[in-house]
C-alpha positions as CSV (number, residue, x, y, z in Angstrom):
1,M,95.9,140.5,73.4
2,R,94.3,142.0,76.5
3,G,93.4,138.5,78.2
4,R,96.9,138.0,77.8
5,V,97.7,141.0,79.9
6,V,95.3,140.3,82.3
7,E,96.5,136.6,83.0
8,K,100.2,138.0,82.9
9,M,98.8,140.5,85.5
10,K,97.2,138.0,87.7
11,W,100.5,135.7,87.8
12,V,102.4,138.5,88.6
13,C,100.1,138.6,91.7
14,G,100.4,135.5,92.2
15,K,104.0,135.6,92.3
16,H,104.6,138.3,95.0
17,G,101.3,137.6,97.0
18,D,99.5,134.5,98.1
19,E,99.7,131.1,96.1
20,K,96.5,131.4,94.2
21,F,97.4,128.2,91.7
22,F,97.5,124.8,92.1
23,H,100.9,124.1,90.6
24,Q,102.3,126.8,93.4
25,R,100.4,124.9,96.4
26,V,101.5,121.3,95.3
27,R,105.4,122.1,94.2
28,W,106.8,121.1,97.6
29,V,104.9,117.9,97.4
30,L,106.3,117.3,93.9
31,V,109.8,118.1,95.2
32,M,109.4,115.2,97.9
33,A,108.1,112.4,95.0
34,Q,111.2,113.6,92.8
35,S,113.6,112.8,95.4
36,F,112.4,109.3,94.9
37,G,112.2,109.2,91.0
38,L,108.4,110.2,90.6
39,L,107.3,112.8,88.0
40,P,110.7,113.9,86.7
41,V,109.8,117.4,85.5
42,R,111.7,120.4,85.4
43,G,110.2,123.9,87.1
44,V,108.1,122.2,89.7
45,T,109.6,125.2,92.2
46,G,108.8,127.8,89.6
47,E,105.8,130.5,90.1
48,N,104.7,130.1,86.5
49,Y,103.5,126.8,84.6
50,N,105.6,127.8,81.8
51,D,108.7,127.0,84.3
52,L,107.3,123.3,83.4
53,S,109.0,120.9,81.3
54,F,110.0,117.5,80.5
55,S,113.2,116.2,78.4
56,W,114.9,113.4,78.2
57,Y,118.3,114.6,78.9
58,L,117.7,115.9,82.6
59,K,119.2,114.2,85.5
60,R,116.2,113.6,87.2
61,V,115.1,112.0,84.4
62,F,117.7,109.6,84.4
63,Y,117.8,109.3,88.2
64,S,113.9,108.2,87.5
65,Q,114.7,105.7,84.9
66,V,117.6,103.8,87.1
67,L,115.3,103.5,90.0
68,I,112.6,102.1,87.5
69,F,115.1,99.6,86.0
70,G,116.0,98.6,89.9
71,S,112.4,98.1,91.1
72,C,112.0,96.1,87.6
73,F,114.7,94.0,88.5
74,V,113.5,93.1,92.1
75,A,110.1,92.3,90.7
76,V,111.5,90.0,88.1
77,V,113.6,88.2,90.7
78,A,110.5,87.7,93.1
79,F,108.8,86.7,90.5
80,F,110.8,83.8,89.5
81,R,111.2,82.9,93.0
82,M,107.3,82.6,93.0
83,V,107.3,80.3,89.8
84,Y,110.4,78.1,90.4
85,I,110.7,77.9,94.2
86,E,107.4,78.2,96.2
87,Y,104.4,79.5,95.0
88,S,102.9,81.0,98.3
89,L,100.3,83.8,99.0
90,S,104.0,85.4,100.9
91,N,105.9,85.3,97.8
92,L,102.8,86.6,95.6
93,S,102.2,89.5,98.0
94,S,106.3,90.0,97.5
95,F,106.2,90.2,93.8
96,I,102.8,92.2,93.8
97,F,104.6,94.8,96.4
98,N,107.5,95.1,94.2
99,A,105.7,95.3,90.6
100,N,103.6,97.8,92.2
101,S,106.6,100.1,92.7
102,T,107.6,99.2,88.7
103,I,104.2,100.0,87.5
104,G,103.6,103.2,89.2
105,G,107.0,104.3,88.3
106,I,106.3,103.8,84.7
107,I,102.9,105.6,84.9
108,F,104.5,108.6,87.0
109,F,107.0,109.0,84.3
110,N,104.8,108.9,81.1
111,L,102.4,111.3,83.5
112,A,105.5,113.8,84.1
113,K,105.3,113.9,79.7
114,N,102.1,115.4,79.9
115,W,102.0,117.3,83.2
116,P,103.6,120.8,81.8
117,K,100.4,120.9,79.4
118,L,97.8,119.5,82.3
119,I,98.7,122.0,84.7
120,K,98.9,124.6,82.1
121,K,95.1,123.9,81.4
122,W,94.5,123.7,85.1
123,S,96.2,127.5,85.8
124,Q,94.0,128.7,82.7
125,V,91.2,127.3,84.3
126,E,92.0,129.2,87.5
127,S,93.1,132.0,85.9
128,S,89.4,132.1,84.1
129,L,87.8,132.0,87.3
130,G,89.0,135.3,88.7
131,G,87.3,136.9,91.7
132,W,86.5,133.7,93.0
133,N,87.1,133.2,96.6
134,T,89.6,130.4,97.2
135,N,89.9,128.5,100.0
136,R,93.3,129.7,101.8
137,N,93.8,126.7,103.9
138,I,93.7,124.6,100.6
139,K,97.6,124.3,100.8
140,R,97.5,123.3,104.5
141,K,95.5,120.3,103.8
142,F,97.9,119.3,100.9
143,Y,100.5,119.2,103.2
144,S,98.7,117.7,106.0
145,I,97.7,114.8,104.1
146,I,101.1,114.0,102.5
147,I,102.8,114.7,106.2
148,I,100.2,112.0,107.6
149,V,100.1,109.3,104.9
150,M,104.1,109.6,105.0
151,T,104.6,109.6,108.3
152,A,102.2,106.3,108.9
153,A,104.2,104.4,106.3
154,I,107.3,105.2,107.9
155,V,106.0,104.0,111.4
156,E,104.8,100.7,109.3
157,H,108.0,100.7,107.6
158,V,109.5,100.7,111.1
159,L,107.3,98.0,112.7
160,S,108.1,95.7,110.2
161,I,111.9,95.8,110.7
162,I,111.4,95.4,114.3
163,Y,109.1,92.6,113.7
164,V,111.4,90.7,111.6
165,C,114.5,91.5,114.1
166,S,112.2,90.0,117.0
167,Q,111.9,87.0,114.5
168,I,115.7,86.1,114.9
169,P,117.1,84.1,117.7
170,G,119.4,85.5,120.4
171,D,122.0,83.2,119.9
172,D,122.5,83.6,115.8
173,P,126.0,83.7,115.0
174,D,125.3,86.3,112.1
175,K,122.0,88.5,112.9
176,Y,122.8,90.4,110.0
177,L,122.9,87.8,106.9
178,T,119.4,86.2,108.9
179,Y,117.8,89.5,109.1
180,F,118.4,90.2,104.9
181,S,117.7,86.4,104.2
182,R,114.0,86.7,106.1
183,N,113.5,90.2,105.1
184,Y,114.9,90.0,101.2
185,P,114.4,86.3,100.5
186,H,113.7,87.1,97.1
187,L,117.3,88.3,96.4
188,F,118.9,86.1,98.8
189,D,118.0,82.9,97.5
190,F,119.4,83.4,94.0
191,F,122.4,85.5,95.1
192,E,125.3,85.3,97.4
193,F,125.1,88.3,100.4
194,S,127.0,91.2,99.9
195,A,127.1,94.7,101.9
196,P,126.2,96.4,98.3
197,L,123.4,93.9,97.4
198,A,122.1,94.7,101.0
199,V,122.0,97.9,100.6
200,F,120.5,98.1,96.9
201,A,117.7,95.8,99.0
202,V,117.0,98.4,101.9
203,V,116.5,101.3,99.1
204,M,114.3,99.3,97.1
205,N,112.1,98.4,99.4
206,F,111.8,101.9,101.2
207,L,111.3,102.9,97.7
208,N,108.6,100.5,97.1
209,V,107.2,101.8,100.4
210,F,107.2,105.4,99.5
211,S,105.9,104.9,95.7
212,W,102.7,103.0,97.1
213,N,101.6,105.3,99.8
214,F,102.6,108.4,97.7
215,L,100.2,107.2,95.0
216,D,97.5,107.6,97.5
217,A,98.0,110.7,99.0
218,F,98.7,111.8,95.3
219,L,95.1,110.9,94.5
220,M,94.0,112.3,97.6
221,I,95.5,115.8,96.8
222,I,94.2,116.2,93.2
223,S,90.6,115.0,94.4
224,L,90.8,117.5,97.2
225,G,91.9,120.2,94.2
226,L,89.2,119.6,91.8
227,S,86.4,119.2,94.2
228,Q,87.3,122.7,95.9
229,K,86.7,124.2,92.4
230,F,83.3,122.5,92.7
231,Q,82.7,124.4,96.0
232,E,83.5,127.4,94.7
233,V,80.8,127.1,92.1
234,T,78.4,125.8,94.6
235,R,79.1,128.8,96.7
236,R,78.6,131.3,93.8
237,V,74.9,129.7,93.4
238,T,74.3,129.8,97.1
239,V,75.0,133.8,96.9
240,A,72.8,134.2,93.5
241,Y,69.9,132.0,95.4
242,S,70.0,133.9,98.5
243,T,70.6,137.5,97.2
244,K,68.0,136.3,94.3
245,I,70.4,137.7,91.6
246,H,68.3,136.5,88.5
247,V,70.4,138.4,85.9
248,K,71.0,136.3,83.0
249,H,74.3,137.0,82.3
250,H,75.1,136.3,85.9
251,W,73.8,132.4,85.7
252,M,75.5,132.2,82.4
253,K,79.1,132.9,83.7
254,I,78.4,130.5,86.5
255,R,77.5,127.7,84.4
256,E,80.7,128.6,81.7
257,D,82.8,128.3,85.0
258,Y,81.1,124.7,85.7
259,N,81.8,123.8,82.3
260,K,85.1,124.6,82.4
261,I,85.8,123.0,85.8
262,S,83.9,119.5,84.4
263,I,86.0,119.8,81.3
264,L,89.6,120.4,83.4
265,C,88.2,117.2,85.2
266,K,87.7,115.0,82.9
267,T,91.2,116.0,81.4
268,V,92.8,115.3,84.7
269,N,90.8,112.1,85.0
270,K,91.8,110.7,81.5
271,E,95.6,111.5,82.8
272,I,95.6,109.8,86.4
273,S,92.7,106.9,85.7
274,T,95.6,104.5,85.1
275,L,97.1,105.2,88.3
276,I,93.5,105.0,90.0
277,I,93.6,101.3,88.6
278,V,96.3,100.4,90.5
279,S,96.1,102.0,93.4
280,F,92.7,100.4,93.9
281,A,93.9,96.6,92.5
282,T,97.1,96.9,95.2
283,N,95.0,97.8,97.8
284,M,92.6,95.4,97.5
285,F,95.0,92.9,97.0
286,F,96.6,93.3,100.2
287,I,93.3,93.6,102.2
288,T,91.8,90.6,101.2
289,S,95.7,89.0,101.7
290,Q,96.0,90.6,105.2
291,L,92.4,89.1,106.2
292,Y,93.6,85.4,105.4
293,W,96.9,86.1,107.7
294,S,94.8,87.4,110.0
295,L,92.8,84.0,110.6
296,S,96.5,83.0,111.9
297,H,97.8,82.8,115.3
298,K,99.9,85.4,116.3
299,S,102.8,84.6,118.5
300,T,104.1,87.6,120.1
301,A,102.8,91.0,120.8
302,I,104.9,92.9,118.7
303,E,103.6,90.9,115.6
304,S,100.2,91.7,116.6
305,I,100.8,95.1,116.7
306,Y,102.5,95.4,113.3
307,F,99.8,93.2,111.9
308,Y,96.7,95.5,113.2
309,F,98.5,98.7,112.6
310,S,99.5,97.8,108.9
311,F,95.8,96.3,108.3
312,G,94.5,99.2,109.8
313,L,96.8,101.9,107.6
314,L,95.8,100.1,104.6
315,V,92.0,100.0,105.1
316,L,92.0,103.6,105.9
317,R,94.3,104.8,103.2
318,T,91.7,103.1,100.5
319,V,88.6,104.6,102.5
320,A,90.2,108.0,102.3
321,V,91.2,107.5,98.6
322,I,87.7,106.3,97.8
323,L,85.8,109.5,100.2
324,F,88.1,112.4,98.7
325,A,87.7,111.3,94.8
326,S,84.0,110.5,95.5
327,N,83.6,114.3,96.9
328,I,84.3,115.5,93.3
329,N,80.9,113.7,92.3
330,D,79.1,115.0,95.4
331,E,80.4,118.7,95.2
332,S,79.4,118.7,91.6
333,K,76.0,118.1,92.2
334,K,75.2,120.3,95.3
335,S,74.2,123.2,93.2
336,M,71.1,121.2,91.8
337,S,69.3,121.9,94.8
338,Y,69.4,125.2,94.8
339,L,68.6,125.4,90.8
340,L,65.4,123.5,91.3
341,S,64.2,125.7,94.4
342,L,64.5,129.1,92.2
343,N,60.8,130.4,91.7
344,S,59.2,130.4,88.3
345,D,59.6,133.8,87.5
346,A,63.6,133.7,88.0
347,Y,64.3,130.7,85.9
348,S,65.5,131.3,82.7
349,S,67.4,129.2,79.7
350,E,70.7,129.3,81.5
351,I,69.6,128.0,84.5
352,E,67.8,125.5,82.8
353,R,71.1,124.2,80.6
354,F,72.8,124.7,83.9
355,A,70.6,121.9,85.5
356,Y,70.4,120.3,82.6
357,Q,74.2,119.3,82.7
358,I,74.6,118.7,86.3
359,H,71.6,115.9,85.7
360,C,73.1,114.7,82.3
361,Q,76.7,115.1,82.7
362,P,77.8,113.4,85.7
363,V,81.3,114.5,86.7
364,A,83.8,112.2,88.8
365,L,87.2,110.5,88.5
366,T,87.1,106.6,87.1
367,G,89.0,103.8,86.8
368,N,89.9,103.9,82.7
369,D,85.8,104.0,82.8
370,F,85.9,100.5,84.3
371,F,84.3,102.1,87.6
372,T,83.3,105.4,88.9
373,I,84.3,106.6,91.9
374,T,81.3,107.7,94.3
375,K,80.5,107.0,97.6
376,G,78.5,104.2,96.3
377,L,81.7,102.1,95.5
378,L,82.7,102.0,99.1
379,L,79.5,100.1,100.3
380,G,80.0,97.8,96.9
381,V,83.9,97.5,97.9
382,S,83.3,96.4,101.3
């Protein structure tokens, strides 16, 4: 009973004071995601995790299903074009690009069902770490990530439109028809041109661009939120080491808090590991395909600018995801050096258990256990 009262008091303090919980810090990021049909959960702008819920009867759920169906339709059409008209790298890329949005939308939709439970677990861990100094700049970092990634995506999207327009002859009698035929051949090779279909093509294309880039930004934000918790553990260990606090109960509290964060990380990894696979698979496919296209001659300056900006952005985004995610593993191990440097007279069974857990139970995000995201993965990918 007392524990519930304390937790409620902390939530009240969080409501009227600074935003101290992950749920509160990412709510407007989730609002942006929901505008494009991702994570259709009710209550994302609420202060308390108890406001979160998922229901099949929500309008945002229906909206998400419509967008998933639309992207699925485009992906199927792109697949048939690749199989029955021409199998080429360009058509394969078109199919992968559209299928990525469909698969990502479905995974985010399934994640929405478990999101209230996941955030409840995350918030309870944060509540149990009461008294720890939280990084007040973490929310600013979250929004910086989403702003930078999405702004770069918009710039790339605009450059792609400019590039396609630059390829249209000046004396073309119907430039609009030519633009849509060149930019969306997977649709207009099967269907007669019409204004509604053109609008549908533009909307779905923009949705695909957003979904792909948001997936990477989402993984960066989740990784940053988890690594920050391990930074707090390291900070507590550093303080205990420098001030020579050797009370057994103090070290037991730090070890228990570390264990709670480790369990939270594994819980989060279980929910997002499929998203990690989709992100890595899609990014690596387009990196390799663009490396192949880099061998071709660029006829205009606009084509060169678009290609190198797009390729550079893709590489930087992939590297950023790996670095943010691998930082969880790095931060979880930083306390070990301090534990091993303690004097023998300060050593206790709690410190020994703490060191043993860090060494024998490494913490990291994975792609459904097919691979573990550490900095070594970056060298392996390159």
